[in-house]
Backbone as numpy.savetxt, mean C-alpha at the origin, in Angstrom:
# Nx Ny Nz CAx CAy CAz Cx Cy Cz
-7.09 -27.43 54.78 -8.14 -27.25 53.78 -8.11 -25.84 53.20
-7.96 -24.87 54.11 -7.89 -23.49 53.67 -6.64 -23.27 52.84
-5.52 -23.88 53.30 -4.24 -23.74 52.61 -4.35 -24.32 51.21
-4.97 -25.47 51.08 -5.12 -26.13 49.79 -5.95 -25.27 48.84
-7.02 -24.66 49.38 -7.88 -23.81 48.55 -7.13 -22.59 48.05
-6.34 -21.98 48.93 -5.55 -20.80 48.55 -4.55 -21.14 47.46
-3.91 -22.31 47.59 -2.95 -22.73 46.58 -3.63 -22.95 45.24
-4.84 -23.51 45.27 -5.57 -23.75 44.03 -5.93 -22.44 43.33
-6.35 -21.48 44.15 -6.70 -20.16 43.59 -5.46 -19.49 43.00
-4.34 -19.62 43.73 -3.09 -19.02 43.25 -2.67 -19.62 41.92
-2.77 -20.94 41.81 -2.42 -21.62 40.57 -3.34 -21.19 39.43
-4.62 -21.00 39.75 -5.59 -20.59 38.74 -5.28 -19.19 38.23
-4.92 -18.29 39.16 -4.57 -16.92 38.79 -3.34 -16.91 37.88
-2.35 -17.73 38.25 -1.12 -17.81 37.45 -1.43 -18.33 36.04
-2.29 -19.35 35.97 -2.66 -19.94 34.69 -3.36 -18.92 33.80
-4.33 -18.19 34.37 -5.07 -17.18 33.60 -4.13 -16.08 33.12
-3.22 -15.65 34.01 -2.27 -14.60 33.66 -1.38 -15.04 32.51
-0.94 -16.30 32.56 -0.07 -16.82 31.51 -0.79 -16.84 30.17
-2.04 -17.28 30.19 -2.84 -17.34 28.96 -3.04 -15.95 28.37
-3.35 -14.98 29.23 -3.57 -13.60 28.77 -2.30 -13.00 28.18
-1.18 -13.21 28.85 0.10 -12.69 28.35 0.45 -13.31 27.01
0.23 -14.61 26.90 0.52 -15.30 25.63 -0.35 -14.77 24.52
-1.63 -14.53 24.83 -2.56 -14.02 23.81 -2.16 -12.63 23.36
-1.78 -11.78 24.32 -1.36 -10.42 23.97 -0.07 -10.44 23.16
0.84 -11.33 23.51 2.09 -11.44 22.77 1.84 -11.89 21.35
0.94 -12.84 21.19 0.59 -13.35 19.87 -0.02 -12.25 19.01
-0.92 -11.48 19.60 -1.55 -10.39 18.86 -0.53 -9.34 18.45
0.46 -9.10 19.34 1.49 -8.12 19.02 2.32 -8.56 17.84
2.68 -9.85 17.80 3.45 -10.38 16.69 2.64 -10.34 15.41
1.39 -10.71 15.51 0.52 -10.75 14.34 0.34 -9.35 13.76
0.21 -8.34 14.62 -0.04 -6.98 14.14 1.21 -6.38 13.52
2.38 -6.88 13.91 3.63 -6.30 13.44 4.12 -6.94 12.15
3.24 -7.14 11.20 3.61 -7.72 9.92 3.70 -6.63 8.86
4.77 -6.60 8.06 4.86 -5.64 6.97 3.65 -5.76 6.04
3.19 -4.63 5.54 1.95 -4.68 4.75 1.90 -3.62 3.66
1.11 -3.92 2.65 0.70 -2.98 1.62 -0.82 -2.95 1.65
-1.40 -1.76 1.69 -2.85 -1.66 1.76 -3.36 -0.54 0.87
-4.58 -0.72 0.37 -5.25 0.34 -0.38 -5.94 1.29 0.58
-5.93 2.59 0.23 -6.68 3.57 1.03 -7.33 4.56 0.08
-8.66 4.64 0.02 -9.60 3.77 0.74 -9.65 2.38 0.11
-10.21 1.44 0.81 -10.31 0.07 0.31 -11.69 -0.25 -0.24
-12.62 0.69 -0.09 -13.97 0.49 -0.62 -14.66 1.85 -0.72
-15.76 1.88 -1.44 -16.50 3.12 -1.61 -17.41 3.05 -2.82
-17.98 4.18 -3.17 -18.91 4.25 -4.29 -18.48 5.37 -5.22
-18.38 5.09 -6.50 -18.04 6.09 -7.50 -19.32 6.51 -8.21
-19.67 7.77 -8.07 -20.93 8.24 -8.66 -20.71 9.11 -9.89
-19.57 9.79 -9.95 -19.31 10.71 -11.05 -18.27 10.09 -11.98
-18.72 9.44 -13.03 -17.79 8.76 -13.93 -16.95 9.75 -14.72
-17.36 11.00 -14.76 -16.58 12.01 -15.47 -15.31 12.37 -14.70
-15.38 12.33 -13.37 -14.24 12.70 -12.53 -13.34 11.52 -12.20
-13.88 10.31 -12.21 -13.09 9.16 -11.82 -12.84 9.13 -10.32
-11.74 8.49 -9.88 -11.48 8.37 -8.45 -9.99 8.16 -8.21
-9.57 8.34 -6.96 -8.17 8.25 -6.56 -7.99 7.24 -5.43
-6.93 6.44 -5.53 -6.63 5.44 -4.50 -5.14 5.52 -4.16
-4.84 5.46 -2.86 -3.45 5.41 -2.40 -3.06 3.98 -2.04
-1.78 3.69 -2.14 -1.22 2.45 -1.62 -0.32 2.83 -0.45
-0.63 2.31 0.74 0.13 2.59 1.94 1.10 1.45 2.22
2.26 1.79 2.77 3.24 0.78 3.15 3.57 0.92 4.63
3.68 -0.22 5.31 4.08 -0.26 6.72 5.16 -1.33 6.84
6.37 -0.93 7.22 7.48 -1.88 7.30 7.47 -2.68 8.60
6.63 -2.28 9.56 6.49 -3.00 10.83 7.83 -3.18 11.55
8.67 -2.15 11.51 9.92 -2.21 12.24 11.11 -2.66 11.42
10.87 -3.27 10.27 11.96 -3.72 9.41 12.55 -2.53 8.63
13.82 -2.65 8.24 14.44 -1.70 7.33 14.36 -2.28 5.93
13.71 -1.55 5.04 13.35 -2.07 3.73 14.28 -1.54 2.65
14.75 -2.43 1.78 15.60 -2.02 0.67 14.83 -1.89 -0.65
13.66 -2.55 -0.72 12.88 -2.47 -1.95 11.41 -2.78 -1.69
10.55 -2.06 -2.39 9.12 -2.36 -2.35 8.59 -2.27 -3.78
7.88 -3.30 -4.19 7.27 -3.31 -5.51 5.76 -3.49 -5.38
5.03 -2.61 -6.04 3.57 -2.68 -6.04 3.11 -3.02 -7.46
2.35 -4.09 -7.58 1.79 -4.48 -8.87 0.29 -4.67 -8.69
-0.47 -3.89 -9.44 -1.92 -3.88 -9.28 -2.61 -4.27 -10.58
-3.58 -5.15 -10.47 -4.36 -5.60 -11.62 -5.75 -4.98 -11.56
-6.26 -4.52 -12.72 -7.61 -3.96 -12.79 -8.24 -4.33 -14.12
-9.54 -4.15 -14.22 -10.27 -4.49 -15.44 -10.25 -3.28 -16.38
-9.53 -3.35 -17.51 -9.45 -2.20 -18.42 -10.76 -1.89 -19.13
-11.72 -2.79 -19.03 -13.04 -2.52 -19.60 -13.91 -1.69 -18.66
-13.43 -1.52 -17.43 -14.18 -0.77 -16.42 -13.48 0.55 -16.09
-12.15 0.51 -15.91 -11.39 1.72 -15.57 -10.10 1.78 -16.38
-9.53 2.98 -16.47 -8.23 3.20 -17.10 -7.38 4.04 -16.15
-6.09 3.73 -16.08 -5.20 4.52 -15.25 -4.91 5.86 -15.93
-5.18 6.94 -15.21 -4.95 8.29 -15.74 -3.57 8.80 -15.35
-3.23 8.71 -14.06 -1.94 9.16 -13.56 -1.48 8.26 -12.42
-0.16 8.13 -12.30 0.42 7.38 -11.20 1.51 8.23 -10.56
1.46 8.36 -9.24 2.45 9.15 -8.52 3.24 8.24 -7.59
4.50 8.62 -7.35 5.35 7.86 -6.43 5.86 8.79 -5.34
6.06 8.26 -4.17 6.58 9.03 -3.04 8.09 8.88 -3.03
8.79 9.81 -3.67 10.23 9.68 -3.87 11.03 9.82 -2.59
10.42 10.25 -1.49 11.16 10.40 -0.23 11.44 9.06 0.44
10.76 8.00 0.03 10.89 6.73 0.73 12.09 5.90 0.27
12.44 6.00 -1.02 13.55 5.22 -1.56 14.44 6.09 -2.43
15.69 5.64 -2.61 16.66 6.41 -3.39 16.39 6.32 -4.90
15.96 5.17 -5.36 15.81 4.94 -6.79 14.42 4.40 -7.13
13.98 4.75 -8.34 12.73 4.23 -8.89 13.03 3.80 -10.33
13.64 2.62 -10.49 14.14 2.20 -11.80 13.04 2.08 -12.86
13.41 2.47 -14.09 12.47 2.45 -15.19 11.98 1.04 -15.51
12.89 0.04 -15.35 12.48 -1.33 -15.66 11.64 -1.95 -14.56
11.42 -1.20 -13.46 10.55 -1.69 -12.39 9.24 -0.93 -12.33
9.01 -0.07 -13.32 7.79 0.73 -13.36 7.16 0.63 -14.74
5.92 0.23 -14.78 5.24 0.04 -16.05 3.74 0.10 -15.86
3.04 0.45 -16.94 1.59 0.41 -16.90 1.05 -0.05 -18.24
-0.01 -0.81 -18.18 -0.62 -1.37 -19.38 -2.12 -1.21 -19.27
-2.65 -0.22 -19.97 -4.09 0.03 -19.94 -4.86 -0.86 -20.91
-4.14 -1.72 -21.61 -4.80 -2.69 -22.49 -5.14 -3.95 -21.69
-4.16 -4.44 -20.93 -4.37 -5.64 -20.12 -4.75 -5.33 -18.67
-4.64 -4.05 -18.29 -5.06 -3.64 -16.95 -4.08 -3.98 -15.86
-2.88 -3.41 -15.92 -1.89 -3.67 -14.88 -0.97 -2.46 -14.74
-0.57 -2.18 -13.51 0.39 -1.10 -13.24 1.40 -1.60 -12.22
2.68 -1.29 -12.46 3.76 -1.72 -11.57 4.60 -0.51 -11.19
4.99 -0.45 -9.92 5.82 0.64 -9.41 6.82 0.06 -8.41
8.11 0.41 -8.56 9.15 -0.15 -7.71 10.06 0.94 -7.17
10.25 0.94 -5.86 11.22 1.83 -5.22 12.27 0.99 -4.53
13.54 1.43 -4.60 14.59 0.64 -3.98 15.75 1.53 -3.54
16.54 1.01 -2.62 17.73 1.70 -2.11 18.84 0.67 -1.96
20.09 1.14 -2.06 21.23 0.24 -1.88 21.31 -0.19 -0.42
21.63 -1.46 -0.22 21.71 -2.00 1.13 22.85 -1.33 1.90
23.97 -1.13 1.25 25.12 -0.48 1.89 25.25 0.94 1.34
25.16 1.91 2.24 25.29 3.30 1.84 24.02 3.93 1.33
22.95 3.14 1.24 21.68 3.66 0.76 20.77 4.08 1.90
19.61 4.62 1.55 18.64 5.07 2.55 17.56 4.00 2.68
17.77 3.07 3.60 16.78 2.03 3.80 15.52 2.64 4.40
14.37 2.16 3.95 13.10 2.72 4.43 12.61 1.97 5.67
12.12 2.74 6.65 11.50 2.18 7.84 10.34 3.07 8.25
9.19 2.48 8.43 8.00 3.24 8.81 8.16 3.80 10.22
7.89 5.07 10.36 7.92 5.73 11.67 6.50 6.16 12.02
5.89 5.48 12.95 4.50 5.80 13.31 3.53 5.10 12.37
2.60 5.88 11.81 1.58 5.31 10.93 2.15 5.02 9.54
1.41 4.23 8.78 1.84 3.84 7.43 2.04 5.06 6.54
2.96 4.93 5.60 3.26 6.01 4.67 2.56 5.77 3.33
2.30 6.85 2.61 1.80 6.73 1.25 2.97 6.38 0.34
2.93 5.21 -0.27 3.96 4.78 -1.20 3.66 5.26 -2.61
2.38 5.18 -3.00 1.99 5.55 -4.36 0.55 6.02 -4.37
0.22 6.79 -5.39 -1.15 7.27 -5.59 -1.55 7.07 -7.04
-2.75 6.53 -7.25 -3.22 6.25 -8.59 -4.56 6.95 -8.85
-4.63 7.62 -9.99 -5.87 8.26 -10.41 -6.44 7.47 -11.59
-7.71 7.11 -11.49 -8.35 6.30 -12.51 -9.52 7.04 -13.17
-9.70 6.79 -14.45 -10.89 7.22 -15.17 -11.83 6.02 -15.28
-13.12 6.28 -15.27 -14.11 5.22 -15.42 -14.55 5.17 -16.87
-14.48 3.98 -17.46 -14.89 3.80 -18.86 -16.14 2.93 -18.97
-16.55 2.32 -17.87 -17.75 1.49 -17.88 -18.99 2.35 -18.09
-20.00 1.80 -18.69 -21.23 2.53 -18.97 -22.41 2.05 -18.14
-22.17 1.09 -17.25 -23.24 0.59 -16.39 -22.72 0.37 -14.98
-23.61 0.29 -14.02 -23.22 0.07 -12.63 -22.61 -1.32 -12.46
-21.41 -1.36 -11.91 -20.74 -2.64 -11.64 -19.59 -2.39 -10.67
-19.03 -3.47 -10.15 -17.94 -3.34 -9.19 -16.62 -3.02 -9.89
-15.82 -2.22 -9.21 -14.46 -1.93 -9.62 -13.54 -2.63 -8.63
-12.67 -3.51 -9.12 -11.79 -4.29 -8.24 -10.34 -3.96 -8.56
-9.59 -3.58 -7.53 -8.15 -3.40 -7.63 -7.49 -4.52 -6.84
-6.66 -5.31 -7.50 -6.09 -6.49 -6.87 -4.57 -6.47 -6.94
-3.92 -6.70 -5.81 -2.46 -6.83 -5.80 -2.06 -8.15 -6.45
-1.08 -8.10 -7.34 -0.49 -9.32 -7.87 0.54 -9.80 -6.85
0.42 -11.06 -6.45 1.26 -11.57 -5.36 1.47 -13.07 -5.50
2.74 -13.49 -5.39 3.07 -14.91 -5.41 3.92 -15.30 -4.21
4.43 -14.29 -3.48 5.31 -14.56 -2.35 6.78 -14.55 -2.72
7.08 -14.47 -4.02 8.46 -14.47 -4.49 8.81 -13.13 -5.12
10.09 -12.81 -5.10 10.58 -11.55 -5.67 10.83 -11.74 -7.16
9.80 -11.54 -7.93 9.91 -11.65 -9.38 9.09 -10.55 -10.04
9.38 -10.29 -11.30 8.70 -9.22 -12.02 7.19 -9.42 -12.00
6.47 -8.32 -11.85 5.01 -8.30 -11.82 4.42 -9.00 -10.59
5.19 -9.00 -9.49 4.70 -9.53 -8.23 5.02 -8.53 -7.12
4.04 -8.24 -6.27 4.22 -7.29 -5.18 5.10 -7.89 -4.08
6.08 -7.09 -3.60 6.99 -7.57 -2.55 7.40 -6.42 -1.64
7.87 -6.77 -0.45 8.58 -5.86 0.44 9.85 -6.60 0.85
11.01 -6.06 0.45 12.27 -6.77 0.66 13.02 -6.22 1.87
13.35 -7.11 2.79 14.11 -6.74 3.99 15.56 -6.41 3.61
16.05 -5.26 4.09 17.40 -4.84 3.75 18.49 -5.66 4.41
18.15 -6.43 5.44 19.14 -7.23 6.15 19.27 -8.63 5.53
18.13 -9.28 5.31 18.15 -10.66 4.80 17.94 -10.75 3.30
17.54 -9.63 2.67 17.26 -9.59 1.22 16.16 -10.56 0.82
15.23 -10.82 1.74 14.12 -11.72 1.46 12.80 -10.95 1.47
11.80 -11.53 0.83 10.47 -10.91 0.82 9.78 -11.15 2.16
9.43 -10.06 2.85 8.76 -10.19 4.14 7.28 -9.81 4.06
6.78 -9.67 2.84 5.33 -9.51 2.65 4.76 -10.91 2.65
4.33 -11.35 3.83 4.03 -12.77 4.06 2.76 -13.25 3.39
1.77 -12.37 3.24 0.50 -12.79 2.66 0.05 -11.80 1.58
-0.83 -12.24 0.74 -1.34 -11.38 -0.32 -2.16 -10.24 0.27
-1.84 -8.99 -0.08 -2.62 -7.86 0.44 -4.06 -7.90 -0.05
-4.95 -7.34 0.74 -6.38 -7.35 0.41 -6.66 -6.44 -0.79
-7.66 -6.82 -1.56 -8.07 -6.03 -2.72 -8.94 -4.85 -2.28
-9.09 -3.90 -3.17 -10.02 -2.78 -2.95 -11.20 -2.98 -3.89
-12.40 -2.75 -3.38 -13.61 -2.94 -4.19 -14.49 -1.70 -4.10
-14.78 -1.11 -5.25 -15.66 0.06 -5.32 -16.84 -0.29 -6.22
-17.94 0.41 -6.02 -19.11 0.19 -6.85 -19.46 1.47 -7.59
-20.09 1.30 -8.73 -20.53 2.45 -9.52 -22.00 2.71 -9.24
-22.30 3.96 -8.88 -23.68 4.34 -8.61 -23.78 5.85 -8.79
-24.52 6.29 -9.76 -24.58 7.72 -10.08 -25.31 8.51 -8.99
-25.93 7.82 -8.05 -26.66 8.52 -6.98 -25.84 8.72 -5.72
-24.59 8.26 -5.72 -23.75 8.39 -4.53 -22.55 9.29 -4.83
-21.80 9.62 -3.78 -20.65 10.49 -3.92 -19.41 9.68 -4.28
-18.50 10.33 -4.99 -17.25 9.71 -5.37 -16.37 9.48 -4.14
-15.69 8.33 -4.03 -14.80 8.11 -2.90 -13.55 8.97 -3.03
-13.08 9.49 -1.91 -11.86 10.29 -1.89 -10.85 9.62 -0.98
-9.60 10.05 -1.08 -8.58 9.41 -0.25 -8.81 9.73 1.22
-9.32 10.92 1.53 -9.61 11.27 2.91 -8.39 11.34 3.79
-7.20 11.48 3.19 -5.98 11.52 3.97 -5.64 12.97 4.26
-5.46 13.31 5.53 -5.25 14.69 5.93 -3.89 15.20 5.49
-3.79 16.52 5.32 -2.53 17.15 4.95 -1.54 17.07 6.11
-0.28 16.98 5.78 0.79 16.96 6.76 1.66 18.19 6.52
2.20 18.75 7.57 3.01 19.97 7.41 4.31 19.69 6.69
4.71 18.43 6.66 5.95 18.09 5.97 5.69 17.85 4.51
6.24 18.70 3.62 6.08 18.53 2.19 7.33 17.92 1.61
7.14 16.99 0.67 8.29 16.38 0.03 8.05 16.35 -1.46
9.13 16.16 -2.19 9.04 16.19 -3.64 8.74 14.80 -4.15
7.77 14.70 -5.02 7.41 13.43 -5.62 7.51 13.53 -7.12
7.23 12.44 -7.80 7.27 12.44 -9.25 6.00 11.88 -9.81
5.59 12.41 -10.92 4.43 11.87 -11.62 4.93 10.91 -12.68
4.24 9.83 -12.87 4.64 8.84 -13.84 3.77 8.95 -15.08
4.43 9.08 -16.22 3.69 9.17 -17.47 3.05 7.82 -17.78
1.87 7.86 -18.33 1.15 6.65 -18.65 1.40 6.29 -20.10
2.03 5.16 -20.31 2.30 4.66 -21.65 1.76 3.24 -21.72
0.70 3.02 -22.47 0.06 1.71 -22.52 1.06 0.66 -22.97
1.29 -0.32 -22.10 2.19 -1.40 -22.43 3.65 -1.04 -22.33
3.99 0.18 -21.91 5.39 0.61 -21.87 5.83 0.95 -20.47
7.07 1.39 -20.34 7.60 1.76 -19.04 7.13 3.14 -18.64
7.10 3.37 -17.32 6.69 4.65 -16.79 7.93 5.49 -16.54
7.93 6.71 -17.01 9.09 7.58 -16.86 8.74 8.78 -16.02
9.76 9.42 -15.44 9.55 10.57 -14.58 9.18 11.79 -15.38
8.36 12.65 -14.76 8.00 13.90 -15.37 8.40 15.02 -14.42
7.73 16.16 -14.50 8.08 17.29 -13.65 7.77 17.00 -12.19
8.48 17.66 -11.24 8.28 17.40 -9.80 6.88 17.75 -9.34
6.42 17.04 -8.32 5.13 17.30 -7.71 5.31 17.35 -6.21
4.45 18.07 -5.53 4.52 18.14 -4.07 3.72 16.99 -3.49
4.36 16.20 -2.62 3.77 14.97 -2.11 4.14 14.86 -0.64
3.17 14.75 0.24 3.51 14.63 1.65 3.98 13.22 1.97
4.93 13.09 2.90 5.53 11.80 3.21 4.55 10.87 3.89
3.81 11.38 4.82 2.87 10.54 5.55 1.53 10.51 4.84
0.47 10.38 5.61 -0.85 10.36 4.99 -1.22 11.78 4.57
-0.90 12.13 3.37 -1.10 13.48 2.90 -1.66 13.52 1.50
-1.84 14.71 1.01 -2.42 14.89 -0.31 -1.39 15.40 -1.28
-1.34 14.83 -2.46 -0.45 15.30 -3.49 -1.02 16.58 -4.07
-0.17 17.59 -4.18 -0.61 18.86 -4.76 0.17 19.05 -6.05
-0.52 19.12 -7.16 0.13 19.31 -8.44 0.51 20.76 -8.59
1.78 21.02 -8.81 2.28 22.39 -8.97 2.67 22.61 -10.42
2.39 23.79 -10.91 2.72 24.09 -12.30 4.15 24.58 -12.40
């Protein structure tokens, strides 16, 4: 009787351990998904004269990436894109035909890529990196929500956000990234990126804003590789 009870307890312990290990393994797999995220993803804009700034972070989740395309939709009756910055340290090329902004229809696209063979494939080391930074002006005259939405279909096509694996050449951005939502309220403080400075400085590029046209490179800017602040240098 005692032996039977001990065996039952042992089996129960093994069962519980198996369930816990499986759950932890599942969570680990789930967390290790490549992603694009807004930072910050919410807040309140109180000073319409200053506008606000939002970063797009990329996390490759262990994959080596050959291309990342960010396409963001916004309401041009509420905000206008003032400046767009790219983190040139992450990819070798930023093709002109993969970068565009349209302040009439409210869309901005930015693409970084590297050659699969002989190129510098991107892989996140530690925390997510800043892929791009966008500065917006507020044109709305009343309190309302500001929504930034990733364009996403799951396929690698123009005007769709993707993260392309350098090994399989497939899109590994499995789900549509979450939108960012801000509200207008003159009694609150403007949201900031809140990303701390990093000692590692890298050279970035500012993208000229041409309504309905392609974005071209301008003079160099100082841009930290990780979660850092872009410093405009004259």
